[in-house]
N, C-alpha and C positions, 0 to 999 in steps of 0.2 A: 203839098200834100204831106200829112203826117204819117210816119210809119205805124202809128196807132191804128190807121185805117186798114192795115193788112190783117188777114184772118189769123187766128191762133192755131196751134197744132192739134187741138183736141176739141171734143164736145163733151160738156159735163153731162152727167146722168140726170134724168128726171127723177122725181120721187119714186115712181113706179119702177123704173129701171134699176135704181139703187137698191130698193128692197128686194126685187127679184134676183139681183146679183148676190146680195147678202144671203138669201135663202139657199143658195147653192153650196155655201161653206159647210164642210163636213165636221167642223169642230173637233179636229184630231186631238187625241189624248196627249200626244207629244207634237205640238204644232211646229212643223219645220219652217213655216212662214215667219214665226216669231224669232226663231234662231237666225234666220236670214236678215233680220232687221238690226242694223248697228245699234239702235237705241232700245231694242227689245220692246217695241210697242206691243201691248196686249191685243194682238190682232184678232184672234177668234172671239174674244169677249166683246170688243166694240162692234164687230160685224154681227154677232148674235143679237145685241141690243138693237142694232139698226134693222135687222130682219123682223123684229117685233114692233118696229115703229117708235122705239124709245130713243129718239135722237138726242135728248138731253143727257141721258145716261151714257150714250155712245160718246158724246163730246167730253164728258167728265173722264171717261176711261182714257181717251186720247190725251187729255190735258195732264194726266199723271206722268207722261213720258216725253211729250213734245210741246214746245211753245210755238211751233210753226207748221201745223198740220196742213194748211192750205198750200203752203210752199212745197213741203215734202210730197204731198199728194200729186203735185204736178211735175216736179223736176228730179226726184230721187231716181237712181238707176234701178227701178223695180225689177227689170229683167234679170239683174244680178243679185237682187236681195229678196224681198218678201215674195213677189210674184214668181221669181225664178226658183224658189224653194217650195212652192205649193205642190202638194202631192197630186193635184189634178193636172199637173204638167204632163204626166204620163199619158193622159188622154188628149192633150193639146188644148185643154180648156181651163187654165188656171184662174183662180179668183182674182179679179182686178182690184187688188187691195188699195193701190194708189188712188184710183178714181173714187173708191168708197170713202177714203180718208178726205179727199178733196170735197166730196159732196157734203159730208158732215160739217167740215170747217166752213164751207160757203153758206150752208144753212144757218149755222150759228151766227155768222157775221150778218146775214140778211135779217134774221129774226130777233137777234139780240137775246139769246137764251140766258136764263139766270145763271150767274157764275157762282163759284165757291166763295165763302165768306173770306174777306181779306184779313190777314194777320196783322196786328199792330207792329209797326216798324221800329222795334226797340232792341233788336238783337245785335245791330252793328251798322256801320255806314261803309258802303262799298262804292268805289269808282270803277267804271267799265270804260275802257278806251276802245272805240270801234263798235259800230252797230250792225255788223254783218251777222251771219248765222251763229258764230261762236259767242259774240257779245250779247246778242239777244237771248241766247239760251242761258247763259250765266245769269243775266239780269232777271229773266223770268223765274228761274229756279230759286234764286236767292230771295226775290221779292215774296214768293209764296211761303218762304220759311221765316219771314219776319225781319228781313234786312232792308234798310233804306238804300236804294240803288240809284246812282246817277250815271247815265251814259253820256260820254263825250264823243261827238262825231265831227270830223273835219269838213264834211260836205254840208250843204244847206238843207239836206233832207236825210233822215236816217234810213238805213237799209243796206248800206255797203254794196257788196257785189250783187245782192238781190235786186237792187235798183239800178246800179251803174254798170253792171257787168253782164247780166243775163238778159237777152233780148225780150221785148214785149210779147212776141209771138210764142215764146216758151213760158214766160211768167209775167202776166199782166201786172203792171205796177200798182194798180188799185188793189189787187189781192195782197201785195206786200204791205201797203198802207193800212189795210184792215187788220192784218196780223199785228202790226206795230201798235195800233190802237188798243188791241187786246192786252198787249204787254204793258202799255201805258196805264190801262185800267187796273193793273195789279199794284199801281203806286210807283212805277218806275218813272224817273224824270229824264227827259232827253234835252241835252244842250248841244245845238248844232253850230257849225262854223267856228269850231274850236280845234286848232291844230296842236295836239300834244307834242311838246318838244319846243317849237318856236314860240307858241303863245303861252303855254302853261307846261311846266316841267313836272316830273314825278315828285320832286322835292316840294314844289308848290302845292301839289295835291295833298301830300301828307300834312302840310301846314294847314290845310283846310279840314283836318281832323278825320280823314278817312282811315278806317281800320285796315283796309286792304285795297289793293288796286289790281285790276285784271287787264292785261294787254291782249286784245283780240283783233289786231289790225290787219291780219292776213298778209298776203304777199303783194305789196303795192308796186313793186318795181318789176318791170318786164325784163326778161333776159335778152341780151343783145346777141348779135352775130357779127364776127369780125372778118369781113370779106372786102376785097377791093371794090370801091365804089359805094361803100355803106353810107357815106355822107350826102348822097344825091337826094334832091327833093323828090318826094313821092314814096319814100321808104319810111314806114311808120309801124308802130306797135298795134297789134289787133285790139288789145284792151283799150288803147286810146281811141280807136275808131268806135268801139262799142260804147264807150263813155260819152263821146260826142253825140252819138245818135240818141242816147238816153237823155242828154241835156237838151237836145233839139225837141224831143218828144214832150219834155216837160215845159218847154217854152223859155228855157234859160239861154239858149244860143240860137242864132239864125242858121238857115240851111247852108249858107256859104261856109260854115265852120265844119261841115261834114266833108272829109277828104276823099270822097268818091263822087264823081260826076257822071251824068248821063252818058252811057256808051263806053265808059272806061273798061279797059282790060285789067282785071285784078288777079294777082297771084298771091297766094298765101302759103307761107312756109310753116309746116307743122300740121299734125292731124289729130289733135285733141279736141275736146268739146268746144274750147274757145275758137279754134280754127273753123269748126263747123258753124258756130254761131256767127262769126265774122263773115263767112262765105255767104250764108243765107241772108244776112243783113245787107251785104253789099249788093246782092241781086235786088233786094227791095229798094235800095237806094238808087237803082237805075243802071248798075253796071252792065255792060254789054256781054261780058263773059267773066267767069270766076274759075280759077284752077287752084287746086290744093296740091302742094308738092310735099312728098314725105320720103325720108331716106330709107324706110323699110317698106314692107308690103301691107296689103289690106288686113291680113290676119294679125298683124302686129300693131295696128294703130291704137292709140290710147282712147280714142273717142268711143262712146257707146254705139252699138250697132244701130239702134233706132235713130240716133242723130245722123249717122252716116247715111242710112237709107233715106231719111228726109232730104238730106243735101243732094243726093243723087236724083231723087224725084224732082227736085226744083231746078236741076240743070247744072249743078256744080260738077266740074271735071276733076279727075284725079290723075296725078302723075306719080307713079310709085317707083321705089328704088332709085331715087334721084337725089344727088347731093349738090346743093348750090355751090358754085365756085367763084362767081363774081357778079356784080350788078353792072349793067350796061347803060350807056347813054352819056349825055353831056352833063349840064348842071342839073337837069331833071332826068330821072330814071326812065329808060325806054324798054328795059327788059332784063332778063336774068339768064345766065349760063348755067346749065346743069350737067353733072356728070352721071350718066346712066351706063353702068358697066364700063366698057372701053370707049364709049362714045361721048362726045360733047354736044349738047343740044342747046340751042338758043330759043328762049320763049319771050315773046313780046309782052310788055306790061306797061300800063300807065301808072298803076299803083301796086306796090308790093308791101304786104303786111307780114310781120313776124309774130308767130304764135308758138314759140318754142319754150314756154314756161315762164315762171316769175319767181321772185325772191323777196324777202322782207326788206322794208326800208329801215334806215338806221337812225331816223330823227329822234326817236324816244331813247334808245340805248345811248346815243352819242351825247345826250343832254343830261345824263345822270350818271351815277356810279353804282357799281355792284351787280349790274345785270350782265351776265356773260352770254356770248353767242359762240356757235361753233364756226368752223372754217368757211361754211357756206352762208353765214349770217343768220342762221336760225337760233332763236332763244333757247338756252339750256335750262331745263327745269328738273325738279326733284320728284321722287316717288312719294315722299312723306314730308310735309303734307303735299298731296298730289298737285302738281302744276306750279308749285312755287319756284321762282327763279332763285338765283344765288343771292338776291337781295331780299332780306326779310320783309314780308308783307306784300311783295309784288309777285303776282301770278301771271301766267301766260298760257294760251291754248289756241287750238285751231291751226291754220296754215302758217302762222308766225313761228310755230314750234316744229311742225312737221312739213314734209313736202306737200305742195298743193293737192288737195283731195276734193271729195264731193261735199256738198252742203251737209248731208246727214252725218258724214264721218267727222266733220268739224263740230257738229252738235254732240256727237258721242263723246268726244274728248272734253268738250266744254262742260258737259254734265258731270264728268268725273272731277274736273277742276272746281266746279261749284261746290262739290262735297268737300274738297280740300280746303277751299276758302272758309266754308262754314265751320269746319273743325278747328282751323287755325284761329279764327276770330273768337270762337267759344273758349279756346284755351287761353288766349291773352286776356280775355275778360275775367276768367277765373283767377289769373295771376294778379289782377288789379284789385281783387277783393281783400 
């Protein structure tokens, strides 16, 4: 059975429901919802057009600020951003901005609405490394401005974390594929199965006459935990588990590659969104029980409250204020010992997953010169031009520069870097005259 057979977390609006919801918007003179959006979507404007049935105009308004509306509409932390800032929260009835954005994006994909006229690609040639949220945002923004953009992706399908990290029940992969087709329609070229560093270096790319290069590879390496017994079989990274499930769902690997078996007792260390995703996916994979271990309390967990609530509803257990001290078992793990206050508690486990954060890989930086990183491995960038590394013409943005964040925050930074790339390329072109 495929995990694709499991139901998703939400139900999309019908046309009537979307328009009725849009009509509730007060069109505030100072829209706090827009202030709550990291990319400053023109929220009241697109909602107003939707309320009048002008879906094409609503789509165009969204397209001015976002290249991934169907994605953002589904997985953005709306409760902390647009919806959380809506003035109708005072009555407990905020406008469901995310679901309206999702509705418009899905309608556009389904109906193939007429898009804006394409700009001739004569302004410059840009290489983008990585096709996650940051890379797709930079590519889309620059393509609209007349740049010839080529995206290099190490996997056999573009999308990055949107495809290989976020579970199907939260973000259907077909939605991501449709969003990527829209970006491709802007004139962006995708080259998959190319590993920058081992296969093609930054120097090789400049030799192909790129005017600038953007690194948007995210944080590909999971953080480890150094405890006795760490090398036992059955201890793995949560992001590896999620990737294997994604590959299984796409038909690239068999079910025996998924490291959770029917009836397994699963323990996950960490309480961020990745931990919640891994826990709920493990249950779908047939785990007999799943427990999340976190060193602090519920009020301090980094995961969204909505994701936590969904995990609780599905039967995930939580062990708060618990510090792992050792992994138990022989060659294969059989459990974990936790310190809770002054007590030591043993918890049985067939599989233990680590979800304690991630960091950038070094394969690009180590195969070229001039790109500096800080003590934690994050790429160092400049303010002017925004996002440029210490090497001329090489830019970076998203999680590879900052601590891992949300999709929309990666997009926010990427949009600023796209402006920096455009101003840089324009300047060097002027100097060539």
